[in-house]
N, C-alpha and C positions, 0 to 999 in steps of 0.2 A: 547813468541812467538810472531811472528811478525802476522802482517795481510794475508799474502802469505802464510806463515806455518797454519793458522787457516782454510784458504779458501780451501787448499791442503786437510786438515782433513775432513772439513766438506763435499767435493766432494768424498772423499774416503768413510765416513761412507754412505751418501746417495746412493753410488753407490751398496754397501755392501747391503743395505736396499733393494734396486729395485731390486736386483739378486735375494733375496731370494723370494720376491712377486712375482716374474715369474717363481719360480722353480715348479717341478710337486709337487702337493702332493702325500701322501701315497696313497689315492684312487686310484688317476691318475696312480702311478707306478704299482698297485696292477692290474689293468684293463690291462694295458700294457701286464705284464706277462702272466696274463690269454689269452688275445688275440693271443700273440706268442705262447703259448701251445696249442691253439685249431684252429690254423691255421686262424687267423682272427677275429674269431667269439666268441662272448661272451656268459657265460652261461644265460638261461632266466631269473634268478633272478637279472641278472644285466644288463639285455640288457634295460630294460624301464629307466634307468638312464641315464641321460645325462652326458658327460665327455669333458674334453678338450684333444684335442692330445698331446700327448708328443714327443718330439723329439726322433725318436728312435736310441738308440745306437746299435755298434756292439753285436752281441749275444757272451756270452761268451762259450767257448768250454768247456764240462762237460763230463764225463766216465758215461755211464747210466747203472745202477744197473737192477735187475730182477723186485724189487719193484719199482722204477721209473717207469719202462714199465707198471708194472701194474697198477701204478696210472694213467699213461696217458690214458690207455686203459679203465679204469672206468670212468676217466673224459669226455670221448667222448661220451657217452651214454646221451640217451634221458631223461627225466623226468620219463617216464612212465617205461622205463627199470631201472632207479634208483631206483622206488619204488618195481619194481619185485627183485632188490637185496636185498633191505632192510628188505623183508617179510621173514620169515623163511619159508622153504619150508619142512612141514613134511612129513617124510616118513611113512606112516601107510598104513597097509593093511587093506583089508574090516571086515576082522575078528577082527582087533584092534578096528575100529572104531565101530562095532556092540557092542563089549565088552564095551567100552566107553557110549554107548548108555544106555546099559542095568545098568550100575553103576550110570546114571544121572550126567556122567562126560564128554559129548561129548563137544568138543571145537567149536569155531565160523568155525575152516577150517573143523572139521567133519562134522557139519551141513551143509557149501558150498558142500562139495563132494558128500553127501547124497542128495541135492537138484539138482547137476549138473545131477548125476547119475538118478535120477527119472525123471527128464526133457527128458532125452535119453530113456525113457520107458524102465529101468530095472526093472525087476518084485522084485527084493529082495528090491531095493533103495525105490521103490513107496509104498511096504509094511511097510516097517520100518518108514518110514515119514508120512506114514498114523496114524501107531500105535504112533509114539510122538507126534503127532497132538492130536489122541484121549485120551492119557493119560497125555498130559501136561508135556512130560520129554523133557529137554534142550529147550524149548518154552513153549510159552502161549497155554495152552490147547484150540482147536478149532475145534469144532465138525464137523462142515460145510465142513472145507478142509478134516478132517479127513475121512467123509462120500464121498467126492467127489474124494479122492485120492483111497481109497478102491472100489469105483465103477469102475474109470479107471484101477485099478488091475483086477478086475472081468473080466471086457472087454478085457483084453489081456489074459487071462485064467490061472490068479492066485489061486491056490487052497485055500480054506478057506476065498476068497476075499468077496464072497456075503455074508457067516456067518456072517463077520466081518462088513461090511457096514449094516447088518441087525440091528447088535448089535449098532452099532453107531446109528443109525437112531431111535430105541428104547431109548436110552439115552437123544436124544435132547427134548427140549423144544417145546411146539406148536407153539411158535413163530420161533422158528430156523427150524422147518419141515416147515412153510408156505414161509421159504425164500430159500429153495431148488429149484433148476431148476426143471421144468418139465421132467418125466423121461420116 
């Protein structure tokens, strides 16, 4: 080969290498695809990363299917909504929850539901939560909380709540009694 042919080959090789150096990375192509799907917005987990802008190409025409539409709808939810989608929603009645507590197999969902209803001053939930605290069922035994919950239930007119509050009071140590608020 003569010098001119060597120079031409070298120029071609250099131009091929520089073209590769300026081509978009897989990360940039993925970001561009996500931006197109989400109307120009990246998901929160990607928004903090910096990226170089890739020259946009014409969007390919595709036939959308039901699963693709569903995927697009799910992709447009916020992080809080995504957490709600990922959590299974148990369909449990109040009787199912009480039965689970009686068997000592209350789930965190059951406990959250009981606490939610007790905060809304539901008589049954207050009494059940007080009993759970008093006996240490599905939670650590806490006589102080049991007494407070039974007292609250008594103020709402729950039958036997005063009797149960007195029983919890008698089960407390002298120190626990001194930590009770004045009544």
